TIMI-2910 file (N, C-alpha, C, CB; in pm, 1 decimal, decimal comma, always signed):
<rs>
+----------+----------+----------+----------+----------+----------+----------+----------+----------+----------+----------+----------+------+
!      n_x !      n_y !      n_z !     ca_x !     ca_y !     ca_z !      c_x !      c_y !      c_z !     cb_x !     cb_y !     cb_z ! resn !
+----------+----------+----------+----------+----------+----------+----------+----------+----------+----------+----------+----------+------+
!  +1956,0 !  +2260,3 !   +507,4 !  +1897,3 !  +2361,9 !   +397,5 !  +1757,8 !  +2354,2 !   +330,3 !  +1984,1 !  +2357,5 !   +286,2 !  Met !
!  +1649,6 !  +2355,5 !   +415,9 !  +1528,2 !  +2333,0 !   +388,9 !  +1439,9 !  +2462,9 !   +322,1 !  +1477,7 !  +2283,4 !   +513,1 !  Arg !
!  +1414,2 !  +2473,2 !   +174,4 !  +1384,6 !  +2568,4 !   +151,3 !  +1244,3 !  +2582,6 !   +105,1 !  +1467,4 !  +2603,9 !    +87,7 !  Phe !
!  +1172,9 !  +2434,1 !    +76,7 !  +1075,1 !  +2419,0 !     +4,1 !   +908,3 !  +2440,4 !   +108,6 !  +1109,8 !  +2268,8 !    -66,9 !  Ile !
!   +874,3 !  +2549,9 !   +141,7 !   +745,7 !  +2553,9 !   +214,4 !   +670,5 !  +2444,4 !   +230,3 !   +666,5 !  +2635,3 !   +163,4 !  Pro !
!   +583,0 !  +2411,0 !   +302,5 !   +487,7 !  +2290,4 !   +302,3 !   +344,3 !  +2342,6 !   +204,5 !   +442,2 !  +2247,9 !   +484,9 !  Thr !
!   +354,8 !  +2440,3 !   +213,8 !   +253,5 !  +2495,6 !    +95,3 !   +289,6 !  +2436,8 !    -37,4 !   +259,7 !  +2662,2 !    +76,8 !  Lys !
!   +395,1 !  +2458,2 !    -96,7 !   +444,4 !  +2401,6 !   -187,4 !   +433,4 !  +2241,2 !   -198,8 !   +559,3 !  +2447,2 !   -183,1 !  Val !
!   +507,3 !  +2212,4 !    -83,7 !   +493,4 !  +2071,2 !    -73,1 !   +395,1 !  +2007,8 !   -102,7 !   +510,3 !  +2033,8 !    +24,7 !  His !
!   +283,6 !  +2067,8 !    -71,5 !   +154,3 !  +1991,6 !    -46,9 !    +80,4 !  +1971,7 !   -199,6 !    +50,2 !  +2084,7 !    +67,5 !  Gly !
!   +133,7 !  +2082,5 !   -283,3 !    +75,9 !  +2077,3 !   -414,1 !   +136,2 !  +1958,7 !   -477,2 !    +98,9 !  +2205,7 !   -496,0 !  Val !
!   +259,9 !  +1957,5 !   -444,6 !   +345,1 !  +1854,1 !   -506,9 !   +289,9 !  +1718,0 !   -496,9 !   +478,9 !  +1853,8 !   -446,7 !  Leu !
!   +234,2 !  +1701,5 !   -345,4 !   +207,9 !  +1573,3 !   -323,7 !    +70,1 !  +1551,0 !   -396,8 !   +209,9 !  +1541,1 !   -172,4 !  Asp !
!    -26,9 !  +1627,4 !   -389,8 !   -123,3 !  +1571,8 !   -480,1 !   -127,0 !  +1585,0 !   -657,7 !   -240,5 !  +1630,7 !   -426,9 !  Tyr !
!     -2,4 !  +1658,7 !   -701,4 !    +15,8 !  +1655,1 !   -840,7 !   +103,4 !  +1514,3 !   -842,6 !    +93,1 !  +1800,0 !   -905,8 !  Leu !
!   +209,8 !  +1455,8 !   -813,5 !   +277,7 !  +1339,2 !   -760,1 !   +166,9 !  +1226,2 !   -749,0 !   +348,5 !  +1373,0 !   -615,6 !  Val !
!    +78,7 !  +1237,0 !   -682,9 !    +10,6 !  +1134,9 !   -631,1 !   -112,2 !  +1103,8 !   -773,7 !    -55,9 !  +1187,2 !   -463,9 !  Gly !
!   -151,6 !  +1213,5 !   -832,5 !   -222,0 !  +1186,8 !   -944,9 !   -149,1 !  +1150,0 !  -1065,7 !   -296,0 !  +1288,9 !   -969,9 !  Ile !
!    -17,5 !  +1183,1 !  -1080,7 !    +52,7 !  +1120,4 !  -1184,7 !   +130,4 !   +995,4 !  -1186,0 !   +125,9 !  +1198,9 !  -1220,2 !  Ala !
!   +135,3 !   +955,1 !  -1053,8 !   +182,8 !   +821,9 !   -989,1 !    +37,0 !   +721,5 !  -1076,2 !   +183,2 !   +831,4 !   -764,3 !  Leu !
!   -105,6 !   +785,3 !  -1011,7 !   -188,7 !   +690,3 !  -1037,1 !   -183,8 !   +663,3 !  -1226,5 !   -339,4 !   +743,3 !   -965,0 !  Ile !
!   -190,9 !   +785,1 !  -1282,8 !   -139,1 !   +775,3 !  -1435,8 !    -31,8 !   +712,9 !  -1507,2 !   -115,9 !   +877,6 !  -1471,4 !  Ala !
!    +37,2 !   +660,9 !  -1451,4 !   +208,5 !   +677,2 !  -1493,7 !   +177,7 !   +550,7 !  -1615,5 !   +365,2 !   +625,6 !  -1328,7 !  Ala !
!   +117,4 !   +465,1 !  -1550,7 !    +97,9 !   +310,4 !  -1637,8 !    +75,4 !   +356,4 !  -1778,0 !    -50,7 !   +202,2 !  -1585,9 !  Pro !
!     -7,3 !   +461,6 !  -1790,8 !   -109,5 !   +499,3 !  -1914,9 !     -9,2 !   +603,6 !  -1972,8 !   -284,4 !   +571,4 !  -1869,9 !  Trp !
!    +44,8 !   +720,8 !  -1908,8 !   +123,5 !   +850,5 !  -1958,2 !   +260,5 !   +764,8 !  -1986,4 !   +140,2 !   +996,9 !  -1828,1 !  Ile !
!   +311,5 !   +649,4 !  -1904,4 !   +489,2 !   +577,0 !  -1993,6 !   +415,9 !   +484,6 !  -2090,5 !   +636,9 !   +447,4 !  -1865,2 !  Phe !
!   +320,5 !   +409,0 !  -2101,3 !   +277,1 !   +292,8 !  -2192,6 !   +302,1 !   +204,1 !  -2118,3 !   +336,6 !   +269,3 !  -2324,0 !  Gly !
!   +309,0 !   +156,4 !  -2008,4 !   +334,7 !    +50,1 !  -1952,6 !   +232,9 !    -32,6 !  -1894,6 !   +413,4 !    +76,4 !  -1876,8 !  Phe !
!   +104,9 !     +0,5 !  -1920,4 !     +1,6 !    -42,0 !  -1862,8 !    -31,2 !   -185,9 !  -1874,1 !    -90,5 !    +29,6 !  -1902,5 !  Ala !
!     +2,1 !   -206,3 !  -2003,1 !     -7,1 !   -351,7 !  -2039,8 !    +51,5 !   -437,3 !  -2018,6 !     -7,6 !   -376,6 !  -2126,4 !  Ser !
!   +181,6 !   -386,5 !  -1910,4 !   +273,9 !   -505,6 !  -1868,4 !   +214,5 !   -589,5 !  -1756,5 !   +415,6 !   -453,2 !  -1818,8 !  Val !
!   +109,3 !   -499,5 !  -1679,6 !    +66,5 !   -546,7 !  -1544,6 !   +130,2 !   -564,8 !  -1445,6 !    +20,8 !   -638,4 !  -1543,4 !  Gly !
!    +99,0 !   -650,0 !  -1339,6 !   +128,6 !   -701,7 !  -1230,6 !   +189,8 !   -554,8 !  -1155,1 !   +228,3 !   -836,4 !  -1253,3 !  Gly !
!   +341,5 !   -605,7 !  -1073,8 !   +369,2 !   -507,4 !   -977,6 !   +403,2 !   -383,3 !  -1046,0 !   +475,3 !   -548,7 !   -886,6 !  Ala !
!   +442,4 !   -363,4 !  -1145,4 !   +484,9 !   -245,0 !  -1207,4 !   +366,4 !   -143,7 !  -1264,9 !   +576,2 !   -289,6 !  -1318,4 !  Ala !
!   +270,1 !   -198,6 !  -1239,1 !   +139,8 !   -116,6 !  -1296,9 !    +52,0 !   -115,2 !  -1170,0 !    +52,2 !   -196,8 !  -1439,2 !  Val !
!    +56,2 !   -185,7 !  -1070,5 !     -4,2 !   -161,0 !   -966,2 !    +75,7 !    -82,6 !   -817,7 !    -55,3 !   -290,3 !   -948,2 !  Val !
!   +179,8 !    -75,0 !   -850,0 !   +286,7 !    -24,9 !   -719,3 !   +244,7 !   +149,1 !   -727,6 !   +505,1 !    -63,7 !   -761,1 !  Ile !
!   +305,6 !   +227,4 !   -864,6 !   +269,3 !   +328,4 !   -866,3 !    +93,7 !   +386,4 !   -844,9 !   +330,3 !   +347,9 !   -969,9 !  Pro !
!     +3,2 !   +301,4 !   -871,0 !   -134,3 !   +310,8 !   -856,4 !   -134,6 !   +352,0 !   -737,9 !   -215,2 !   +199,0 !   -879,3 !  Ile !
!   -137,8 !   +230,7 !   -631,7 !   -148,7 !   +245,9 !   -508,7 !    -55,3 !   +329,7 !   -418,8 !   -153,4 !   +136,6 !   -473,9 !  Val !
!    +54,8 !   +338,8 !   -456,0 !   +157,2 !   +485,3 !   -400,6 !    +88,7 !   +591,6 !   -442,7 !   +322,5 !   +508,1 !   -468,4 !  Leu !
!    +21,7 !   +592,8 !   -530,5 !    -21,3 !   +786,1 !   -572,3 !   -137,9 !   +783,2 !   -485,8 !    -79,5 !   +847,3 !   -774,9 !  Gly !
!   -259,8 !   +681,8 !   -468,1 !   -350,2 !   +697,2 !   -412,0 !   -321,5 !   +681,9 !   -235,2 !   -438,0 !   +611,6 !   -481,3 !  Ile !
!   -231,0 !   +601,2 !   -214,1 !   -176,7 !   +634,3 !    -59,3 !   -127,7 !   +757,9 !    -51,6 !    -62,3 !   +544,4 !     -5,2 !  Gly !
!    -84,4 !   +817,2 !   -133,4 !     -8,0 !   +962,5 !   -101,7 !   -128,0 !  +1104,3 !   -102,2 !   +126,9 !   +990,3 !   -248,1 !  Leu !
!   -201,5 !  +1030,6 !   -151,5 !   -305,3 !  +1146,3 !   -154,3 !   -388,8 !  +1148,4 !    -53,8 !   -386,9 !  +1148,6 !   -265,1 !  Ile !
!   -410,2 !  +1020,5 !    +16,4 !   -491,6 !   +997,2 !   +127,6 !   -425,2 !  +1056,4 !   +269,5 !   -516,1 !   +841,6 !   +133,1 !  Val !
!   -259,1 !  +1024,3 !   +249,8 !   -177,4 !  +1065,7 !   +352,3 !   -179,2 !  +1201,6 !   +364,8 !    -51,7 !  +1022,7 !   +338,7 !  Tyr !
!   -178,0 !  +1265,2 !   +235,5 !   -205,5 !  +1414,4 !   +233,4 !   -301,1 !  +1511,9 !   +306,0 !   -233,7 !  +1433,6 !   +125,4 !  Ser !
!   -434,0 !  +1409,4 !   +237,4 !   -554,7 !  +1497,4 !   +294,3 !   -577,0 !  +1485,4 !   +440,0 !   -689,9 !  +1458,8 !   +228,1 !  Leu !
!   -481,1 !  +1376,1 !   +516,2 !   -475,9 !  +1365,3 !   +688,3 !   -388,0 !  +1444,2 !   +734,8 !   -438,4 !  +1229,8 !   +753,0 !  Phe !
!   -263,5 !  +1523,5 !   +628,4 !   -146,3 !  +1610,6 !   +688,8 !   -177,6 !  +1732,3 !   +767,5 !    -60,0 !  +1659,1 !   +581,7 !  Thr !
!   -104,6 !  +1754,0 !   +900,1 !   -124,9 !  +1921,2 !   +927,0 !    -37,1 !  +2006,8 !   +839,6 !    -85,3 !  +1966,3 !  +1085,4 !  Lys !
!    -83,5 !  +2050,0 !   +691,0 !    -31,6 !  +2186,9 !   +662,7 !   -163,3 !  +2187,8 !   +559,0 !   +151,8 !  +2211,1 !   +597,4 !  Tyr !
!    -91,2 !  +2299,4 !   +507,8 !   -209,1 !  +2422,5 !   +461,8 !   -291,8 !  +2336,6 !   +325,1 !   -110,3 !  +2610,6 !   +391,2 !  Glu !
!   -273,9 !  +2236,3 !   +295,5 !   -354,7 !  +2161,6 !   +186,1 !   -401,7 !  +2028,6 !   +287,3 !   -246,4 !  +2113,4 !    +27,1 !  Trp !
!   -375,6 !  +1998,2 !   +382,7 !   -458,0 !  +1880,6 !   +466,0 !   -592,7 !  +1891,3 !   +528,0 !   -384,3 !  +1843,6 !   +577,4 !  Gly !
!   -716,6 !  +1908,8 !   +466,0 !   -819,0 !  +1907,3 !   +534,6 !   -861,6 !  +1845,0 !   +666,5 !   -877,8 !  +1878,5 !   +465,4 !  Pro !
!   -819,3 !  +1749,5 !   +679,1 !   -832,7 !  +1676,0 !   +817,4 !   -702,0 !  +1639,8 !   +864,3 !   -920,0 !  +1544,7 !   +811,8 !  Phe !
!   -624,4 !  +1724,6 !   +861,4 !   -467,1 !  +1733,9 !   +956,4 !   -482,6 !  +1702,7 !  +1064,4 !   -392,6 !  +1863,6 !   +979,8 !  Gly !
!   -431,8 !  +1567,9 !  +1094,6 !   -366,3 !  +1519,1 !  +1244,4 !   -233,3 !  +1455,2 !  +1190,7 !   -472,0 !  +1389,4 !  +1345,1 !  Phe !
!   -213,3 !  +1426,3 !  +1077,7 !    -64,3 !  +1363,9 !  +1056,6 !    +90,5 !  +1458,5 !  +1074,5 !    -68,5 !  +1311,9 !   +896,5 !  Ile !
!   +147,4 !  +1454,2 !  +1184,7 !   +237,4 !  +1571,6 !  +1212,3 !   +325,9 !  +1605,3 !  +1054,3 !   +354,1 !  +1523,0 !  +1356,2 !  Pro !
!   +352,3 !  +1695,7 !  +1025,0 !   +459,4 !  +1700,5 !   +901,9 !   +587,1 !  +1606,0 !   +873,4 !   +519,8 !  +1828,0 !   +909,8 !  Met !
!   +636,8 !  +1594,2 !   +986,4 !   +748,5 !  +1536,0 !   +979,3 !   +721,8 !  +1381,1 !  +1009,0 !   +843,0 !  +1604,8 !  +1069,1 !  Pro !
!   +648,9 !  +1341,7 !  +1039,0 !   +555,8 !  +1206,9 !   +992,7 !   +541,9 !  +1202,5 !   +873,5 !   +418,0 !  +1193,7 !  +1039,4 !  Val !
!   +464,6 !  +1298,9 !   +783,1 !   +420,6 !  +1287,9 !   +615,7 !   +539,1 !  +1276,7 !   +588,0 !   +340,8 !  +1410,4 !   +525,2 !  His !
!   +656,2 !  +1353,0 !   +614,1 !   +820,0 !  +1347,8 !   +540,1 !   +852,4 !  +1176,5 !   +521,3 !   +968,8 !  +1433,7 !   +670,7 !  Leu !
!   +840,6 !  +1140,8 !   +662,7 !   +910,5 !   +987,9 !   +654,6 !   +808,0 !   +904,5 !   +589,2 !   +951,3 !   +914,6 !   +810,5 !  Val !
!   +686,9 !   +904,3 !   +597,2 !   +583,4 !   +832,8 !   +466,0 !   +633,1 !   +809,6 !   +348,5 !   +466,4 !   +913,5 !   +420,3 !  Phe !
!   +668,3 !   +955,6 !   +312,8 !   +752,7 !  +1014,9 !   +172,7 !   +843,5 !   +937,8 !   +154,2 !   +820,7 !  +1155,3 !   +172,3 !  Asp !
!   +962,4 !   +948,7 !   +234,1 !  +1079,3 !   +877,3 !   +210,4 !  +1059,9 !   +724,8 !   +201,4 !  +1173,6 !   +910,4 !   +313,8 !  Ile !
!  +1011,8 !   +648,4 !   +290,7 !   +959,1 !   +514,5 !   +261,5 !   +909,0 !   +461,9 !   +152,2 !   +879,9 !   +491,8 !   +327,0 !  Val !
!   +781,0 !   +548,3 !    +95,4 !   +693,7 !   +515,4 !     -3,5 !   +815,3 !   +563,2 !   -108,5 !   +530,7 !   +594,3 !     -2,0 !  Ala !
!   +902,3 !   +652,6 !   -116,2 !   +968,3 !   +674,7 !   -250,0 !  +1059,9 !   +589,2 !   -260,6 !  +1024,3 !   +800,8 !   -275,5 !  Ser !
!  +1123,2 !   +530,1 !   -148,9 !  +1225,9 !   +446,6 !   -147,6 !  +1203,2 !   +293,8 !   -185,1 !  +1277,0 !   +459,5 !    -24,1 !  Leu !
!  +1094,4 !   +258,3 !   -182,0 !   +993,9 !   +146,8 !   -227,5 !   +965,4 !   +163,2 !   -389,4 !   +842,6 !   +161,7 !   -137,6 !  Phe !
!   +932,2 !   +292,8 !   -401,7 !   +909,3 !   +305,5 !   -545,4 !  +1053,3 !   +294,5 !   -624,6 !   +833,5 !   +449,8 !   -575,0 !  Leu !
!  +1143,8 !   +364,6 !   -565,0 !  +1266,7 !   +371,9 !   -683,2 !  +1309,3 !   +218,9 !   -648,3 !  +1417,5 !   +513,1 !   -657,9 !  Ala !
!  +1318,2 !   +156,8 !   -565,0 !  +1361,4 !    -11,4 !   -590,1 !  +1250,7 !   -101,6 !   -601,4 !  +1447,8 !    -77,1 !   -467,1 !  Leu !
!  +1128,7 !    -98,0 !   -656,5 !  +1076,0 !   -164,7 !   -690,5 !  +1077,6 !   -255,9 !   -834,9 !  +1007,1 !   -108,6 !   -660,4 !  Ser !
!  +1136,2 !   -187,2 !   -915,8 !  +1195,6 !   -279,6 !  -1011,3 !  +1281,2 !   -384,4 !   -989,1 !  +1253,2 !   -220,1 !  -1087,3 !  Pro !
!  +1373,4 !   -374,2 !   -891,2 !  +1449,7 !   -472,5 !   -810,7 !  +1377,9 !   -593,8 !   -770,3 !  +1498,1 !   -411,0 !   -691,6 !  Trp !
!  +1304,0 !   -537,5 !   -685,9 !  +1232,2 !   -604,8 !   -573,5 !  +1142,1 !   -714,2 !   -656,8 !  +1135,8 !   -490,0 !   -475,1 !  Ile !
!  +1059,4 !   -640,8 !   -699,8 !   +962,4 !   -722,3 !   -777,3 !  +1035,4 !   -830,6 !   -922,9 !   +847,4 !   -594,8 !   -838,5 !  Phe !
!  +1113,1 !   -723,1 !   -925,8 !  +1158,7 !   -818,3 !  -1109,1 !  +1121,7 !   -757,8 !  -1199,1 !  +1090,1 !   -968,4 !  -1160,1 !  Gly !
!  +1101,7 !   -663,4 !  -1243,2 !  +1056,5 !   -577,9 !  -1372,9 !  +1197,1 !   -462,3 !  -1422,4 !   +892,1 !   -472,5 !  -1319,3 !  Phe !
!  +1277,8 !   -480,0 !  -1349,6 !  +1392,1 !   -397,1 !  -1391,9 !  +1459,2 !   -448,3 !  -1549,9 !  +1509,7 !   -411,0 !  -1264,0 !  Ala !
!  +1433,4 !   -544,5 !  -1568,5 !  +1460,9 !   -637,2 !  -1711,3 !  +1339,2 !   -588,8 !  -1813,1 !  +1447,2 !   -833,6 !  -1679,5 !  Gly !
!  +1243,4 !   -528,4 !  -1778,6 !  +1154,8 !   -501,2 !  -1897,6 !  +1222,2 !   -364,3 !  -1955,6 !   +982,4 !   -483,1 !  -1852,5 !  Glu !
!  +1139,9 !   -329,8 !  -2056,9 !  +1148,4 !   -195,7 !  -2121,8 !  +1204,8 !    -85,4 !  -2046,7 !  +1022,3 !   -154,1 !  -2160,7 !  Ala !
!  +1291,7 !    +11,5 !  -2061,4 !  +1309,6 !   +134,8 !  -2007,1 !  +1209,6 !   +224,7 !  -1954,6 !  +1364,7 !   +193,3 !  -2085,8 !  Met !
!  +1084,0 !   +212,5 !  -2029,8 !   +952,0 !   +292,7 !  -1992,8 !   +886,8 !   +207,6 !  -1900,6 !   +850,9 !   +327,4 !  -2117,5 !  Asn !
!   +913,6 !   +116,8 !  -1827,9 !   +858,1 !    +37,0 !  -1734,5 !   +867,6 !   +101,6 !  -1587,1 !   +925,2 !    -96,1 !  -1744,7 !  Val !
!  +1039,5 !    +81,1 !  -1601,9 !  +1089,6 !    +81,4 !  -1495,2 !  +1152,3 !   +220,0 !  -1438,8 !  +1170,3 !    -15,9 !  -1505,4 !  Trp !
!  +1208,9 !   +312,7 !  -1534,6 !  +1301,3 !   +418,5 !  -1529,9 !  +1183,3 !   +524,2 !  -1447,0 !  +1369,3 !   +469,4 !  -1701,8 !  Leu !
!  +1020,6 !   +526,3 !  -1482,4 !   +963,5 !   +620,2 !  -1424,7 !   +978,2 !   +594,2 !  -1268,6 !   +828,9 !   +630,7 !  -1476,9 !  Pro !
!   +956,8 !   +459,3 !  -1246,6 !   +960,0 !   +424,3 !  -1066,4 !  +1098,7 !   +481,5 !  -1010,7 !   +958,3 !   +228,9 !  -1023,7 !  His !
!  +1197,9 !   +457,2 !  -1085,1 !  +1318,7 !   +526,0 !  -1040,8 !  +1336,0 !   +660,5 !  -1008,6 !  +1399,6 !   +510,4 !  -1120,7 !  Val !
!  +1316,6 !   +751,4 !  -1158,4 !  +1320,2 !   +851,3 !  -1141,4 !  +1229,5 !   +942,2 !  -1046,7 !  +1325,0 !   +869,9 !  -1237,7 !  Val !
!  +1097,0 !   +910,3 !  -1006,9 !  +1003,7 !   +967,9 !   -949,6 !  +1049,8 !   +935,9 !   -793,9 !   +862,7 !   +917,8 !  -1003,0 !  Val !
!  +1065,4 !   +838,3 !   -750,7 !  +1129,4 !   +782,1 !   -629,4 !  +1232,5 !   +873,0 !   -589,0 !  +1187,5 !   +643,2 !   -650,1 !  Gly !
!  +1365,4 !   +899,6 !   -645,6 !  +1468,2 !   +945,4 !   -626,6 !  +1447,3 !  +1124,7 !   -639,0 !  +1560,9 !   +869,4 !   -722,2 !  Val !
!  +1357,8 !  +1177,7 !   -727,4 !  +1297,9 !  +1306,9 !   -736,5 !  +1204,2 !  +1360,9 !   -621,7 !  +1225,2 !  +1306,1 !   -855,3 !  Val !
!  +1131,4 !  +1271,6 !   -551,9 !  +1068,7 !  +1265,7 !   -448,4 !  +1097,0 !  +1261,0 !   -300,6 !  +1019,9 !  +1193,8 !   -472,3 !  Val !
!  +1283,3 !  +1203,3 !   -286,0 !  +1330,8 !  +1188,6 !   -180,9 !  +1408,6 !  +1328,7 !   -190,5 !  +1400,7 !  +1054,1 !   -161,6 !  Ile !
!  +1492,3 !  +1382,6 !   -302,3 !  +1521,0 !  +1495,6 !   -298,6 !  +1444,3 !  +1610,3 !   -268,6 !  +1561,6 !  +1504,4 !   -382,4 !  Ile !
!  +1311,7 !  +1607,1 !   -301,4 !  +1200,2 !  +1703,0 !   -243,1 !  +1180,5 !  +1707,3 !   -113,0 !  +1076,2 !  +1677,3 !   -288,6 !  Val !
!  +1182,1 !  +1566,1 !    -60,4 !  +1152,5 !  +1598,2 !   +112,3 !  +1302,5 !  +1625,7 !   +168,8 !  +1071,5 !  +1441,0 !   +212,7 !  Val !
!  +1403,5 !  +1615,8 !   +146,7 !  +1540,7 !  +1670,3 !   +177,0 !  +1523,3 !  +1811,8 !   +179,0 !  +1652,5 !  +1629,4 !    +74,4 !  Ile !
!  +1453,1 !  +1869,7 !   +106,1 !  +1452,9 !  +2025,4 !    +89,2 !  +1324,1 !  +2076,1 !   +149,8 !  +1462,5 !  +2073,8 !    -70,1 !  Phe !
!  +1257,7 !  +1996,8 !   +178,4 !  +1116,9 !  +2059,4 !   +235,6 !  +1113,9 !  +2079,0 !   +368,7 !   +996,5 !  +1976,1 !   +211,2 !  Ser !
!  +1055,1 !  +2176,5 !   +396,8 !  +1039,3 !  +2219,8 !   +544,4 !   +932,0 !  +2171,6 !   +657,1 !  +1018,4 !  +2352,5 !   +535,8 !  Lys !
!  +1013,5 !  +2127,1 !   +726,7 !   +936,9 !  +2019,2 !   +815,8 !   +802,6 !  +2063,2 !   +867,4 !  +1021,3 !  +1980,9 !   +942,7 !  Pro !
!   +782,8 !  +2213,9 !   +899,0 !   +687,9 !  +2251,0 !   +952,8 !   +605,6 !  +2353,7 !   +884,5 !   +725,4 !  +2280,0 !  +1059,3 !  Gln !
!   +467,1 !  +2357,6 !   +858,9 !   +406,2 !  +2480,9 !   +836,1 !   +428,0 !  +2620,0 !   +854,7 !   +327,9 !  +2472,1 !   +878,1 !  Pro !
!   +455,4 !  +2725,9 !   +787,3 !   +476,7 !  +2851,1 !   +825,2 !   +368,1 !  +2905,5 !   +962,6 !   +459,4 !  +2933,8 !   +686,4 !  Ala !
!   +423,8 !  +2966,9 !  +1058,5 !   +301,3 !  +3033,9 !  +1115,1 !   +227,0 !  +3134,0 !  +1045,5 !   +332,1 !  +3092,1 !  +1227,4 !  Glu !
!    +90,3 !  +3092,6 !  +1102,9 !    +12,2 !  +3222,0 !  +1049,2 !    +28,9 !  +3326,1 !  +1111,8 !   -121,0 !  +3215,9 !  +1044,7 !  Pro !
!    +58,5 !  +3474,2 !   +990,2 !    +51,7 !  +3588,6 !  +1066,2 !    -75,1 !  +3620,9 !  +1142,2 !    +80,1 !  +3689,2 !   +985,2 !  Lys !
!    -67,7 !  +3676,7 !  +1251,6 !   -138,7 !  +3726,2 !  +1362,3 !   -190,2 !  +3888,8 !  +1316,0 !    -32,8 !  +3718,9 !  +1502,7 !  Val !
!   -319,4 !  +3902,5 !  +1291,1 !   -314,2 !  +4075,1 !  +1264,5 !   -315,4 !  +4157,4 !  +1367,2 !   -426,7 !  +4131,6 !  +1190,2 !  Ala !
!   -270,9 !  +4256,4 !  +1346,0 !   -237,8 !  +4363,1 !  +1439,2 !   -413,4 !  +4421,0 !  +1472,6 !   -113,2 !  +4494,2 !  +1353,8 !  Arg !
!   -412,0 !  +4464,5 !  +1576,4 !   -527,2 !  +4586,3 !  +1570,9 !   -509,8 !  +4702,7 !  +1590,4 !   -619,7 !  +4580,0 !  +1647,7 !  Ala !
+----------+----------+----------+----------+----------+----------+----------+----------+----------+----------+----------+----------+------+
</rs>
C-alpha cells in the first residue's frame, strides 16, 4: 500500500537532508563530536546529492531510478538508526543518540509507503 507520491517524497528528501545536517545543533549534541556529529551531516549531504540526481519531480539532473533511490534511503536509514551502537555513542545522553534512531526509523516507514515511480505526466488533449 504505497500512497506517498514521489512529489511528496522528494520534498521530504530535501527537508530531511537539511534537518540531518542541522541535527547536531538542533538537538544540542554538536559538542560531543565524532561519529555522532559526522554521521547525520554526511548522510544529510548525501541525501541531498542523490536526490538531485533522482528521476523524479525534484531531481533536476535525474538519472537515478526511483527504486534505486529508495534502496539508498533504506540503507542510509538503517545505518543512521544503528549508528549509536555501531560507533559506541548509545551510552551518551538521549539527545545524542535518539535523533539518529528516530529519523532512521521514520525514513524507513516513509520509504515503505512511497510510490516507486513518479506519476505519469498528463498529456494535453488537442
